[in-house]
N, C-alpha and C positions, 0 to 999 in steps of 0.2 A: 505494500499499501503506499509507502515511503517512496516511489517511484511514481506515484497518479499524480499530476495536476489540481486538486482539491475543488479551484475552479471550470474546471475540465472534465471531461473522461478521457483527456491522453494522458499515454504514460511518456516521464520522462526519465530517459538513462542517467543522462548530465548529476540527476539526486543521488542517485547510487554509488555513481563514480566519487560523490565529490567526498562521502561520507567514509565508503571505500581508503581512502586516501586522507582524511584528516581528524579522522574519529574513529581510528582503530577500529573499521569496519563494524560498529557497532552502533544503534540508535537506541531508543528507546523513550517510555513515556513514564514521568510520577503519577502515580494517581494515589489517590487513597477513599478505601468506603467509605461510606457515608453514614447508609441503607443501604443492610442488603435486598436483595431482589430483582426483576430481571427486564430487562433494557430490552426493548421489543421498538420496531419500524414505527418510525413516531411518532413516538416517546422527546417529548425537551431534553435537550441535556445542558448545559448551564454549566462554563467554565468561573472556573474560580480564583480570584487572584492571591 
């Protein structure tokens, strides 16, 4: 998923190449579960700062 442009359905292999070269071939997301449950298509997702 990291190689897909979030604005379009187009793949961009340059993103993966950048990660491989500059971040020891790793990428990740930090997250914490506030309330257990299921996330379904159409559910609202809120990013907190």
